[in-house]
PQR file of N, CA, C, O and H, with PARSE charges and radii, in Angstrom:
ATOM      1  N   MET A   1      18.307  15.718  67.842 -0.4000 1.5000
ATOM      2  CA  MET A   1      19.732  15.687  67.550 -0.0000 2.0000
ATOM      3  C   MET A   1      20.109  16.632  66.412  0.5500 1.7000
ATOM      4  O   MET A   1      21.274  17.013  66.296 -0.5500 1.4000
ATOM      5  N   LEU A   2      19.173  17.007  65.592 -0.4000 1.5000
ATOM      6  CA  LEU A   2      19.513  17.838  64.447 -0.0000 2.0000
ATOM      7  C   LEU A   2      19.983  19.225  64.850  0.5500 1.7000
ATOM      8  O   LEU A   2      20.711  19.871  64.096 -0.5500 1.4000
ATOM      9  H   LEU A   2      18.227  16.698  65.686  0.4000 1.0000
ATOM     10  N   GLY A   3      19.578  19.696  66.030 -0.4000 1.5000
ATOM     11  CA  GLY A   3      19.988  21.017  66.490 -0.0000 2.0000
ATOM     12  C   GLY A   3      21.184  21.023  67.414  0.5500 1.7000
ATOM     13  O   GLY A   3      21.577  22.082  67.905 -0.5500 1.4000
ATOM     14  H   GLY A   3      18.987  19.171  66.642  0.4000 1.0000
ATOM     15  N   ASP A   4      21.771  19.874  67.664 -0.4000 1.5000
ATOM     16  CA  ASP A   4      22.918  19.795  68.574 -0.0000 2.0000
ATOM     17  C   ASP A   4      24.110  20.557  68.012  0.5500 1.7000
ATOM     18  O   ASP A   4      24.446  20.431  66.834 -0.5500 1.4000
ATOM     19  H   ASP A   4      21.452  19.013  67.265  0.4000 1.0000
ATOM     20  N   VAL A   5      24.744  21.350  68.872 -0.4000 1.5000
ATOM     21  CA  VAL A   5      25.907  22.129  68.441 -0.0000 2.0000
ATOM     22  C   VAL A   5      27.152  21.854  69.278  0.5500 1.7000
ATOM     23  O   VAL A   5      28.254  22.239  68.888 -0.5500 1.4000
ATOM     24  H   VAL A   5      24.472  21.453  69.829  0.4000 1.0000
ATOM     25  N   ALA A   6      26.989  21.187  70.431 -0.4000 1.5000
ATOM     26  CA  ALA A   6      28.138  20.929  71.306 -0.0000 2.0000
ATOM     27  C   ALA A   6      27.818  19.764  72.242  0.5500 1.7000
ATOM     28  O   ALA A   6      26.670  19.345  72.385 -0.5500 1.4000
ATOM     29  H   ALA A   6      26.093  20.874  70.747  0.4000 1.0000
ATOM     30  N   VAL A   7      28.866  19.267  72.866 -0.4000 1.5000
ATOM     31  CA  VAL A   7      28.744  18.315  73.973 -0.0000 2.0000
ATOM     32  C   VAL A   7      29.486  18.950  75.138  0.5500 1.7000
ATOM     33  O   VAL A   7      30.661  19.298  75.019 -0.5500 1.4000
ATOM     34  H   VAL A   7      29.799  19.608  72.750  0.4000 1.0000
ATOM     35  N   ALA A   8      28.802  19.099  76.257 -0.4000 1.5000
ATOM     36  CA  ALA A   8      29.404  19.735  77.431 -0.0000 2.0000
ATOM     37  C   ALA A   8      29.847  18.687  78.445  0.5500 1.7000
ATOM     38  O   ALA A   8      29.186  17.668  78.643 -0.5500 1.4000
ATOM     39  H   ALA A   8      27.848  18.817  76.354  0.4000 1.0000
ATOM     40  N   VAL A   9      30.977  18.963  79.077 -0.4000 1.5000
ATOM     41  CA  VAL A   9      31.507  18.113  80.137 -0.0000 2.0000
ATOM     42  C   VAL A   9      31.907  19.002  81.305  0.5500 1.7000
ATOM     43  O   VAL A   9      32.014  20.219  81.160 -0.5500 1.4000
ATOM     44  H   VAL A   9      31.514  19.791  78.916  0.4000 1.0000
ATOM     45  N   ASN A  10      32.126  18.393  82.452 -0.4000 1.5000
ATOM     46  CA  ASN A  10      32.560  19.117  83.640 -0.0000 2.0000
ATOM     47  C   ASN A  10      34.082  19.189  83.655  0.5500 1.7000
ATOM     48  O   ASN A  10      34.750  18.201  83.352 -0.5500 1.4000
ATOM     49  H   ASN A  10      32.039  17.404  82.570  0.4000 1.0000
ATOM     50  N   SER A  11      34.630  20.336  84.001 -0.4000 1.5000
ATOM     51  CA  SER A  11      36.086  20.523  83.978 -0.0000 2.0000
ATOM     52  C   SER A  11      36.822  19.642  84.985  0.5500 1.7000
ATOM     53  O   SER A  11      38.024  19.414  84.853 -0.5500 1.4000
ATOM     54  H   SER A  11      34.087  21.139  84.247  0.4000 1.0000
ATOM     55  N   LYS A  12      36.105  19.151  85.986 -0.4000 1.5000
ATOM     56  CA  LYS A  12      36.739  18.324  87.022 -0.0000 2.0000
ATOM     57  C   LYS A  12      36.657  16.830  86.721  0.5500 1.7000
ATOM     58  O   LYS A  12      37.134  16.008  87.503 -0.5500 1.4000
ATOM     59  H   LYS A  12      35.128  19.337  86.094  0.4000 1.0000
ATOM     60  N   ASP A  13      36.051  16.481  85.583 -0.4000 1.5000
ATOM     61  CA  ASP A  13      35.851  15.073  85.235 -0.0000 2.0000
ATOM     62  C   ASP A  13      37.036  14.568  84.406  0.5500 1.7000
ATOM     63  O   ASP A  13      37.172  14.939  83.240 -0.5500 1.4000
ATOM     64  H   ASP A  13      35.664  17.149  84.947  0.4000 1.0000
ATOM     65  N   PRO A  14      37.890  13.733  84.991 -0.5600 1.5000
ATOM     66  CA  PRO A  14      39.090  13.278  84.286  0.2800 2.0000
ATOM     67  C   PRO A  14      38.798  12.399  83.070  0.5500 1.7000
ATOM     68  O   PRO A  14      39.678  12.190  82.235 -0.5500 1.4000
ATOM     69  N   ARG A  15      37.581  11.886  82.962 -0.4000 1.5000
ATOM     70  CA  ARG A  15      37.243  11.039  81.812 -0.0000 2.0000
ATOM     71  C   ARG A  15      37.230  11.815  80.505  0.5500 1.7000
ATOM     72  O   ARG A  15      37.436  11.235  79.439 -0.5500 1.4000
ATOM     73  H   ARG A  15      36.866  12.056  83.641  0.4000 1.0000
ATOM     74  N   TYR A  16      36.990  13.124  80.575 -0.4000 1.5000
ATOM     75  CA  TYR A  16      36.775  13.893  79.349 -0.0000 2.0000
ATOM     76  C   TYR A  16      37.737  15.054  79.133  0.5500 1.7000
ATOM     77  O   TYR A  16      37.669  15.706  78.092 -0.5500 1.4000
ATOM     78  H   TYR A  16      36.823  13.595  81.441  0.4000 1.0000
ATOM     79  N   THR A  17      38.625  15.333  80.072 -0.4000 1.5000
ATOM     80  CA  THR A  17      39.486  16.515  79.942 -0.0000 2.0000
ATOM     81  C   THR A  17      40.314  16.493  78.660  0.5500 1.7000
ATOM     82  O   THR A  17      40.579  17.548  78.084 -0.5500 1.4000
ATOM     83  H   THR A  17      38.680  14.803  80.918  0.4000 1.0000
ATOM     84  N   HIS A  18      40.724  15.317  78.206 -0.4000 1.5000
ATOM     85  CA  HIS A  18      41.527  15.224  76.979 -0.0000 2.0000
ATOM     86  C   HIS A  18      40.712  15.513  75.719  0.5500 1.7000
ATOM     87  O   HIS A  18      41.282  15.685  74.641 -0.5500 1.4000
ATOM     88  H   HIS A  18      40.509  14.460  78.674  0.4000 1.0000
ATOM     89  N   LEU A  19      39.395  15.566  75.843 -0.4000 1.5000
ATOM     90  CA  LEU A  19      38.540  15.808  74.678 -0.0000 2.0000
ATOM     91  C   LEU A  19      38.083  17.262  74.539  0.5500 1.7000
ATOM     92  O   LEU A  19      37.558  17.642  73.492 -0.5500 1.4000
ATOM     93  H   LEU A  19      38.932  15.426  76.718  0.4000 1.0000
ATOM     94  N   VAL A  20      38.271  18.067  75.564 -0.4000 1.5000
ATOM     95  CA  VAL A  20      37.804  19.457  75.537 -0.0000 2.0000
ATOM     96  C   VAL A  20      38.474  20.200  74.377  0.5500 1.7000
ATOM     97  O   VAL A  20      39.695  20.190  74.225 -0.5500 1.4000
ATOM     98  H   VAL A  20      38.697  17.758  76.414  0.4000 1.0000
ATOM     99  N   GLY A  21      37.639  20.837  73.575 -0.4000 1.5000
ATOM    100  CA  GLY A  21      38.127  21.567  72.410 -0.0000 2.0000
ATOM    101  C   GLY A  21      38.180  20.733  71.143  0.5500 1.7000
ATOM    102  O   GLY A  21      38.351  21.276  70.052 -0.5500 1.4000
ATOM    103  H   GLY A  21      36.646  20.846  73.698  0.4000 1.0000
ATOM    104  N   LYS A  22      38.037  19.437  71.271 -0.4000 1.5000
ATOM    105  CA  LYS A  22      38.050  18.551  70.102 -0.0000 2.0000
ATOM    106  C   LYS A  22      36.723  18.671  69.359  0.5500 1.7000
ATOM    107  O   LYS A  22      35.724  19.124  69.918 -0.5500 1.4000
ATOM    108  H   LYS A  22      37.898  18.996  72.157  0.4000 1.0000
ATOM    109  N   LYS A  23      36.727  18.265  68.112 -0.4000 1.5000
ATOM    110  CA  LYS A  23      35.535  18.291  67.272 -0.0000 2.0000
ATOM    111  C   LYS A  23      35.016  16.868  67.090  0.5500 1.7000
ATOM    112  O   LYS A  23      35.789  15.930  66.893 -0.5500 1.4000
ATOM    113  H   LYS A  23      37.539  17.897  67.658  0.4000 1.0000
ATOM    114  N   LEU A  24      33.698  16.727  67.160 -0.4000 1.5000
ATOM    115  CA  LEU A  24      33.037  15.453  66.914 -0.0000 2.0000
ATOM    116  C   LEU A  24      32.279  15.550  65.596  0.5500 1.7000
ATOM    117  O   LEU A  24      31.927  16.648  65.163 -0.5500 1.4000
ATOM    118  H   LEU A  24      33.071  17.488  67.320  0.4000 1.0000
ATOM    119  N   VAL A  25      32.029  14.427  64.965 -0.4000 1.5000
ATOM    120  CA  VAL A  25      31.248  14.398  63.733 -0.0000 2.0000
ATOM    121  C   VAL A  25      29.794  14.159  64.101  0.5500 1.7000
ATOM    122  O   VAL A  25      29.475  13.218  64.827 -0.5500 1.4000
ATOM    123  H   VAL A  25      32.315  13.536  65.317  0.4000 1.0000
ATOM    124  N   HIS A  26      28.919  15.011  63.597 -0.4000 1.5000
ATOM    125  CA  HIS A  26      27.481  14.841  63.843 -0.0000 2.0000
ATOM    126  C   HIS A  26      27.039  13.541  63.173  0.5500 1.7000
ATOM    127  O   HIS A  26      27.401  13.298  62.022 -0.5500 1.4000
ATOM    128  H   HIS A  26      29.178  15.775  63.007  0.4000 1.0000
ATOM    129  N   PRO A  27      26.265  12.697  63.865 -0.5600 1.5000
ATOM    130  CA  PRO A  27      25.906  11.396  63.300  0.2800 2.0000
ATOM    131  C   PRO A  27      24.992  11.460  62.073  0.5500 1.7000
ATOM    132  O   PRO A  27      24.997  10.539  61.256 -0.5500 1.4000
ATOM    133  N   PHE A  28      24.208  12.534  61.933 -0.4000 1.5000
ATOM    134  CA  PHE A  28      23.284  12.635  60.800 -0.0000 2.0000
ATOM    135  C   PHE A  28      23.743  13.633  59.746  0.5500 1.7000
ATOM    136  O   PHE A  28      23.345  13.543  58.585 -0.5500 1.4000
ATOM    137  H   PHE A  28      24.204  13.282  62.597  0.4000 1.0000
ATOM    138  N   ILE A  29      24.580  14.584  60.152 -0.4000 1.5000
ATOM    139  CA  ILE A  29      25.051  15.629  59.242 -0.0000 2.0000
ATOM    140  C   ILE A  29      26.576  15.659  59.352  0.5500 1.7000
ATOM    141  O   ILE A  29      27.128  16.469  60.097 -0.5500 1.4000
ATOM    142  H   ILE A  29      24.904  14.657  61.096  0.4000 1.0000
ATOM    143  N   PRO A  30      27.255  14.782  58.615 -0.5600 1.5000
ATOM    144  CA  PRO A  30      28.709  14.631  58.779  0.2800 2.0000
ATOM    145  C   PRO A  30      29.515  15.907  58.563  0.5500 1.7000
ATOM    146  O   PRO A  30      30.603  16.042  59.122 -0.5500 1.4000
ATOM    147  N   GLU A  31      29.008  16.845  57.766 -0.4000 1.5000
ATOM    148  CA  GLU A  31      29.765  18.074  57.541 -0.0000 2.0000
ATOM    149  C   GLU A  31      29.647  19.063  58.706  0.5500 1.7000
ATOM    150  O   GLU A  31      30.357  20.069  58.734 -0.5500 1.4000
ATOM    151  H   GLU A  31      28.124  16.735  57.312  0.4000 1.0000
ATOM    152  N   ARG A  32      28.762  18.788  59.661 -0.4000 1.5000
ATOM    153  CA  ARG A  32      28.614  19.661  60.834 -0.0000 2.0000
ATOM    154  C   ARG A  32      29.493  19.137  61.968  0.5500 1.7000
ATOM    155  O   ARG A  32      29.420  17.964  62.334 -0.5500 1.4000
ATOM    156  H   ARG A  32      28.185  17.971  59.638  0.4000 1.0000
ATOM    157  N   GLU A  33      30.318  20.016  62.515 -0.4000 1.5000
ATOM    158  CA  GLU A  33      31.169  19.645  63.645 -0.0000 2.0000
ATOM    159  C   GLU A  33      30.486  20.014  64.948  0.5500 1.7000
ATOM    160  O   GLU A  33      29.806  21.035  65.047 -0.5500 1.4000
ATOM    161  H   GLU A  33      30.377  20.969  62.218  0.4000 1.0000
ATOM    162  N   ILE A  34      30.679  19.173  65.934 -0.4000 1.5000
ATOM    163  CA  ILE A  34      30.173  19.405  67.284 -0.0000 2.0000
ATOM    164  C   ILE A  34      31.396  19.518  68.192  0.5500 1.7000
ATOM    165  O   ILE A  34      32.234  18.618  68.219 -0.5500 1.4000
ATOM    166  H   ILE A  34      31.231  18.343  65.853  0.4000 1.0000
ATOM    167  N   THR A  35      31.499  20.607  68.925 -0.4000 1.5000
ATOM    168  CA  THR A  35      32.665  20.855  69.770 -0.0000 2.0000
ATOM    169  C   THR A  35      32.408  20.360  71.195  0.5500 1.7000
ATOM    170  O   THR A  35      31.301  20.494  71.716 -0.5500 1.4000
ATOM    171  H   THR A  35      30.818  21.339  68.903  0.4000 1.0000
ATOM    172  N   VAL A  36      33.428  19.795  71.810 -0.4000 1.5000
ATOM    173  CA  VAL A  36      33.361  19.410  73.216 -0.0000 2.0000
ATOM    174  C   VAL A  36      33.761  20.640  74.029  0.5500 1.7000
ATOM    175  O   VAL A  36      34.852  21.184  73.860 -0.5500 1.4000
ATOM    176  H   VAL A  36      34.328  19.686  71.387  0.4000 1.0000
ATOM    177  N   ILE A  37      32.859  21.066  74.912 -0.4000 1.5000
ATOM    178  CA  ILE A  37      33.074  22.274  75.708 -0.0000 2.0000
ATOM    179  C   ILE A  37      32.993  21.948  77.200  0.5500 1.7000
ATOM    180  O   ILE A  37      32.568  20.860  77.588 -0.5500 1.4000
ATOM    181  H   ILE A  37      31.972  20.624  75.048  0.4000 1.0000
ATOM    182  N   ILE A  38      33.400  22.896  78.014 -0.4000 1.5000
ATOM    183  CA  ILE A  38      33.278  22.781  79.474 -0.0000 2.0000
ATOM    184  C   ILE A  38      32.109  23.640  79.930  0.5500 1.7000
ATOM    185  O   ILE A  38      31.991  24.803  79.542 -0.5500 1.4000
ATOM    186  H   ILE A  38      33.745  23.780  77.698  0.4000 1.0000
ATOM    187  N   ASP A  39      31.252  23.061  80.752 -0.4000 1.5000
ATOM    188  CA  ASP A  39      30.197  23.839  81.403 -0.0000 2.0000
ATOM    189  C   ASP A  39      29.900  23.197  82.746  0.5500 1.7000
ATOM    190  O   ASP A  39      29.097  22.269  82.846 -0.5500 1.4000
ATOM    191  H   ASP A  39      31.348  22.116  81.067  0.4000 1.0000
ATOM    192  N   ASP A  40      30.565  23.707  83.782 -0.4000 1.5000
ATOM    193  CA  ASP A  40      30.410  23.137  85.125 -0.0000 2.0000
ATOM    194  C   ASP A  40      29.045  23.439  85.741  0.5500 1.7000
ATOM    195  O   ASP A  40      28.622  22.751  86.671 -0.5500 1.4000
ATOM    196  H   ASP A  40      31.218  24.460  83.702  0.4000 1.0000
ATOM    197  N   ILE A  41      28.361  24.446  85.240 -0.4000 1.5000
ATOM    198  CA  ILE A  41      27.038  24.783  85.766 -0.0000 2.0000
ATOM    199  C   ILE A  41      26.010  23.745  85.327  0.5500 1.7000
ATOM    200  O   ILE A  41      25.178  23.320  86.128 -0.5500 1.4000
ATOM    201  H   ILE A  41      28.704  25.004  84.485  0.4000 1.0000
ATOM    202  N   LEU A  42      26.063  23.338  84.071 -0.4000 1.5000
ATOM    203  CA  LEU A  42      25.065  22.430  83.511 -0.0000 2.0000
ATOM    204  C   LEU A  42      25.375  20.960  83.786  0.5500 1.7000
ATOM    205  O   LEU A  42      24.462  20.167  84.015 -0.5500 1.4000
ATOM    206  H   LEU A  42      26.739  23.683  83.420  0.4000 1.0000
ATOM    207  N   VAL A  43      26.647  20.596  83.766 -0.4000 1.5000
ATOM    208  CA  VAL A  43      27.024  19.177  83.790 -0.0000 2.0000
ATOM    209  C   VAL A  43      27.376  18.714  85.196  0.5500 1.7000
ATOM    210  O   VAL A  43      28.287  19.246  85.830 -0.5500 1.4000
ATOM    211  H   VAL A  43      27.389  21.240  83.581  0.4000 1.0000
ATOM    212  N   ASP A  44      26.642  17.717  85.671 -0.4000 1.5000
ATOM    213  CA  ASP A  44      26.956  17.035  86.929 -0.0000 2.0000
ATOM    214  C   ASP A  44      27.701  15.763  86.554  0.5500 1.7000
ATOM    215  O   ASP A  44      27.104  14.827  86.023 -0.5500 1.4000
ATOM    216  H   ASP A  44      25.902  17.284  85.156  0.4000 1.0000
ATOM    217  N   MET A  45      28.998  15.723  86.826 -0.4000 1.5000
ATOM    218  CA  MET A  45      29.806  14.583  86.389 -0.0000 2.0000
ATOM    219  C   MET A  45      29.430  13.276  87.091  0.5500 1.7000
ATOM    220  O   MET A  45      29.874  12.207  86.674 -0.5500 1.4000
ATOM    221  H   MET A  45      29.483  16.484  87.257  0.4000 1.0000
ATOM    222  N   ASN A  46      28.624  13.346  88.143 -0.4000 1.5000
ATOM    223  CA  ASN A  46      28.199  12.140  88.848 -0.0000 2.0000
ATOM    224  C   ASN A  46      26.824  11.656  88.419  0.5500 1.7000
ATOM    225  O   ASN A  46      26.277  10.724  89.007 -0.5500 1.4000
ATOM    226  H   ASN A  46      28.263  14.215  88.482  0.4000 1.0000
ATOM    227  N   PHE A  47      26.265  12.291  87.393 -0.4000 1.5000
ATOM    228  CA  PHE A  47      24.934  11.913  86.916 -0.0000 2.0000
ATOM    229  C   PHE A  47      25.045  11.426  85.478  0.5500 1.7000
ATOM    230  O   PHE A  47      25.593  12.119  84.622 -0.5500 1.4000
ATOM    231  H   PHE A  47      26.709  13.048  86.916  0.4000 1.0000
ATOM    232  N   GLY A  48      24.532  10.252  85.221 -0.4000 1.5000
ATOM    233  CA  GLY A  48      24.569   9.704  83.867 -0.0000 2.0000
ATOM    234  C   GLY A  48      25.988   9.520  83.372  0.5500 1.7000
ATOM    235  O   GLY A  48      26.871   9.083  84.111 -0.5500 1.4000
ATOM    236  H   GLY A  48      24.086   9.689  85.917  0.4000 1.0000
ATOM    237  N   SER A  49      26.196   9.865  82.101 -0.4000 1.5000
ATOM    238  CA  SER A  49      27.520   9.683  81.497 -0.0000 2.0000
ATOM    239  C   SER A  49      28.474  10.819  81.848  0.5500 1.7000
ATOM    240  O   SER A  49      29.684  10.685  81.665 -0.5500 1.4000
ATOM    241  H   SER A  49      25.480  10.220  81.500  0.4000 1.0000
ATOM    242  N   GLY A  50      27.946  11.938  82.350 -0.4000 1.5000
ATOM    243  CA  GLY A  50      28.782  13.095  82.641 -0.0000 2.0000
ATOM    244  C   GLY A  50      29.058  13.945  81.420  0.5500 1.7000
ATOM    245  O   GLY A  50      29.852  14.884  81.478 -0.5500 1.4000
ATOM    246  H   GLY A  50      26.963  12.046  82.499  0.4000 1.0000
ATOM    247  N   ALA A  51      28.402  13.621  80.310 -0.4000 1.5000
ATOM    248  CA  ALA A  51      28.512  14.406  79.079 -0.0000 2.0000
ATOM    249  C   ALA A  51      27.095  14.717  78.608  0.5500 1.7000
ATOM    250  O   ALA A  51      26.234  13.838  78.580 -0.5500 1.4000
ATOM    251  H   ALA A  51      27.757  12.859  80.264  0.4000 1.0000
ATOM    252  N   VAL A  52      26.862  15.979  78.239 -0.4000 1.5000
ATOM    253  CA  VAL A  52      25.513  16.425  77.875 -0.0000 2.0000
ATOM    254  C   VAL A  52      25.551  17.067  76.492  0.5500 1.7000
ATOM    255  O   VAL A  52      26.344  17.976  76.246 -0.5500 1.4000
ATOM    256  H   VAL A  52      27.562  16.693  78.263  0.4000 1.0000
ATOM    257  N   LYS A  53      24.693  16.592  75.592 -0.4000 1.5000
ATOM    258  CA  LYS A  53      24.620  17.248  74.284 -0.0000 2.0000
ATOM    259  C   LYS A  53      23.838  18.543  74.435  0.5500 1.7000
ATOM    260  O   LYS A  53      22.875  18.616  75.198 -0.5500 1.4000
ATOM    261  H   LYS A  53      24.049  15.854  75.792  0.4000 1.0000
ATOM    262  N   ILE A  54      24.263  19.563  73.700 -0.4000 1.5000
ATOM    263  CA  ILE A  54      23.704  20.903  73.856 -0.0000 2.0000
ATOM    264  C   ILE A  54      22.951  21.305  72.593  0.5500 1.7000
ATOM    265  O   ILE A  54      23.499  21.303  71.490 -0.5500 1.4000
ATOM    266  H   ILE A  54      25.045  19.504  73.080  0.4000 1.0000
ATOM    267  N   THR A  55      21.678  21.650  72.784 -0.4000 1.5000
ATOM    268  CA  THR A  55      20.810  22.120  71.698 -0.0000 2.0000
ATOM    269  C   THR A  55      20.181  23.428  72.157  0.5500 1.7000
ATOM    270  O   THR A  55      19.086  23.419  72.719 -0.5500 1.4000
ATOM    271  H   THR A  55      21.233  21.652  73.680  0.4000 1.0000
ATOM    272  N   PRO A  56      20.857  24.559  71.927 -0.5600 1.5000
ATOM    273  CA  PRO A  56      20.392  25.848  72.462  0.2800 2.0000
ATOM    274  C   PRO A  56      18.976  26.240  72.057  0.5500 1.7000
ATOM    275  O   PRO A  56      18.293  26.929  72.815 -0.5500 1.4000
ATOM    276  N   GLY A  57      18.526  25.822  70.894 -0.4000 1.5000
ATOM    277  CA  GLY A  57      17.187  26.188  70.438 -0.0000 2.0000
ATOM    278  C   GLY A  57      16.086  25.318  71.002  0.5500 1.7000
ATOM    279  O   GLY A  57      14.917  25.536  70.686 -0.5500 1.4000
ATOM    280  H   GLY A  57      19.081  25.262  70.278  0.4000 1.0000
ATOM    281  N   HIS A  58      16.417  24.343  71.822 -0.4000 1.5000
ATOM    282  CA  HIS A  58      15.434  23.367  72.291 -0.0000 2.0000
ATOM    283  C   HIS A  58      15.114  23.473  73.773  0.5500 1.7000
ATOM    284  O   HIS A  58      13.987  23.193  74.181 -0.5500 1.4000
ATOM    285  H   HIS A  58      17.367  24.166  72.079  0.4000 1.0000
ATOM    286  N   ASP A  59      16.081  23.869  74.578 -0.4000 1.5000
ATOM    287  CA  ASP A  59      15.933  23.779  76.022 -0.0000 2.0000
ATOM    288  C   ASP A  59      16.476  25.046  76.685  0.5500 1.7000
ATOM    289  O   ASP A  59      17.529  25.535  76.278 -0.5500 1.4000
ATOM    290  H   ASP A  59      16.997  24.096  74.246  0.4000 1.0000
ATOM    291  N   PRO A  60      15.797  25.588  77.683 -0.5600 1.5000
ATOM    292  CA  PRO A  60      16.282  26.800  78.358  0.2800 2.0000
ATOM    293  C   PRO A  60      17.670  26.637  78.992  0.5500 1.7000
ATOM    294  O   PRO A  60      18.487  27.557  78.941 -0.5500 1.4000
ATOM    295  N   ASN A  61      17.932  25.481  79.581 -0.4000 1.5000
ATOM    296  CA  ASN A  61      19.256  25.245  80.174 -0.0000 2.0000
ATOM    297  C   ASN A  61      20.337  25.204  79.092  0.5500 1.7000
ATOM    298  O   ASN A  61      21.427  25.748  79.271 -0.5500 1.4000
ATOM    299  H   ASN A  61      17.269  24.734  79.622  0.4000 1.0000
ATOM    300  N   ASP A  62      20.026  24.558  77.975 -0.4000 1.5000
ATOM    301  CA  ASP A  62      20.966  24.516  76.860 -0.0000 2.0000
ATOM    302  C   ASP A  62      21.173  25.910  76.278  0.5500 1.7000
ATOM    303  O   ASP A  62      22.283  26.259  75.877 -0.5500 1.4000
ATOM    304  H   ASP A  62      19.140  24.116  77.829  0.4000 1.0000
ATOM    305  N   PHE A  63      20.113  26.700  76.233 -0.4000 1.5000
ATOM    306  CA  PHE A  63      20.224  28.067  75.739 -0.0000 2.0000
ATOM    307  C   PHE A  63      21.200  28.866  76.601  0.5500 1.7000
ATOM    308  O   PHE A  63      22.070  29.563  76.080 -0.5500 1.4000
ATOM    309  H   PHE A  63      19.212  26.416  76.559  0.4000 1.0000
ATOM    310  N   GLU A  64      21.051  28.760  77.918 -0.4000 1.5000
ATOM    311  CA  GLU A  64      21.953  29.470  78.826 -0.0000 2.0000
ATOM    312  C   GLU A  64      23.393  28.983  78.672  0.5500 1.7000
ATOM    313  O   GLU A  64      24.331  29.778  78.729 -0.5500 1.4000
ATOM    314  H   GLU A  64      20.344  28.193  78.341  0.4000 1.0000
ATOM    315  N   CYS A  65      23.564  27.693  78.480 -0.4000 1.5000
ATOM    316  CA  CYS A  65      24.908  27.129  78.225 -0.0000 2.0000
ATOM    317  C   CYS A  65      25.466  27.718  76.929  0.5500 1.7000
ATOM    318  O   CYS A  65      26.649  28.049  76.850 -0.5500 1.4000
ATOM    319  H   CYS A  65      22.803  27.047  78.434  0.4000 1.0000
ATOM    320  N   GLY A  66      24.613  27.845  75.922 -0.4000 1.5000
ATOM    321  CA  GLY A  66      25.031  28.419  74.645 -0.0000 2.0000
ATOM    322  C   GLY A  66      25.468  29.874  74.807  0.5500 1.7000
ATOM    323  O   GLY A  66      26.451  30.298  74.201 -0.5500 1.4000
ATOM    324  H   GLY A  66      23.652  27.577  75.987  0.4000 1.0000
ATOM    325  N   VAL A  67      24.752  30.625  75.610 -0.4000 1.5000
ATOM    326  CA  VAL A  67      25.121  32.025  75.858 -0.0000 2.0000
ATOM    327  C   VAL A  67      26.471  32.082  76.576  0.5500 1.7000
ATOM    328  O   VAL A  67      27.348  32.860  76.199 -0.5500 1.4000
ATOM    329  H   VAL A  67      23.953  30.280  76.102  0.4000 1.0000
ATOM    330  N   ARG A  68      26.634  31.247  77.620 -0.4000 1.5000
ATOM    331  CA  ARG A  68      27.895  31.243  78.380 -0.0000 2.0000
ATOM    332  C   ARG A  68      29.088  30.862  77.519  0.5500 1.7000
ATOM    333  O   ARG A  68      30.201  31.339  77.742 -0.5500 1.4000
ATOM    334  H   ARG A  68      25.922  30.615  77.926  0.4000 1.0000
ATOM    335  N   ASN A  69      28.853  29.997  76.531 -0.4000 1.5000
ATOM    336  CA  ASN A  69      29.956  29.450  75.729 -0.0000 2.0000
ATOM    337  C   ASN A  69      29.998  29.959  74.289  0.5500 1.7000
ATOM    338  O   ASN A  69      30.717  29.414  73.453 -0.5500 1.4000
ATOM    339  H   ASN A  69      27.950  29.609  76.351  0.4000 1.0000
ATOM    340  N   ASN A  70      29.218  31.014  74.003 -0.4000 1.5000
ATOM    341  CA  ASN A  70      29.190  31.621  72.661 -0.0000 2.0000
ATOM    342  C   ASN A  70      28.905  30.610  71.558  0.5500 1.7000
ATOM    343  O   ASN A  70      29.574  30.591  70.524 -0.5500 1.4000
ATOM    344  H   ASN A  70      28.633  31.457  74.683  0.4000 1.0000
ATOM    345  N   LEU A  71      27.893  29.766  71.796 -0.4000 1.5000
ATOM    346  CA  LEU A  71      27.498  28.773  70.796 -0.0000 2.0000
ATOM    347  C   LEU A  71      26.483  29.359  69.827  0.5500 1.7000
ATOM    348  O   LEU A  71      25.766  30.298  70.171 -0.5500 1.4000
ATOM    349  H   LEU A  71      27.350  29.781  72.636  0.4000 1.0000
ATOM    350  N   PRO A  72      26.416  28.809  68.613 -0.5600 1.5000
ATOM    351  CA  PRO A  72      25.393  29.295  67.669  0.2800 2.0000
ATOM    352  C   PRO A  72      23.994  28.913  68.086  0.5500 1.7000
ATOM    353  O   PRO A  72      23.031  29.248  67.397 -0.5500 1.4000
TER
END
């Protein structure tokens, strides 16, 4: 969780559309903001919660999401 920089959701998922672009507070590092982004390639809205935390330095799929969304 320390490397998380965003939470991705699917653009077609009505549960999260109102949160896109909003900032979340990191649970361990309160001064770090986590942005809610859209990534339809990575997020399957019918699997799990439909929201995926993104850690570009940890996972190849997250890295690609970071490149697509200009994440740090």
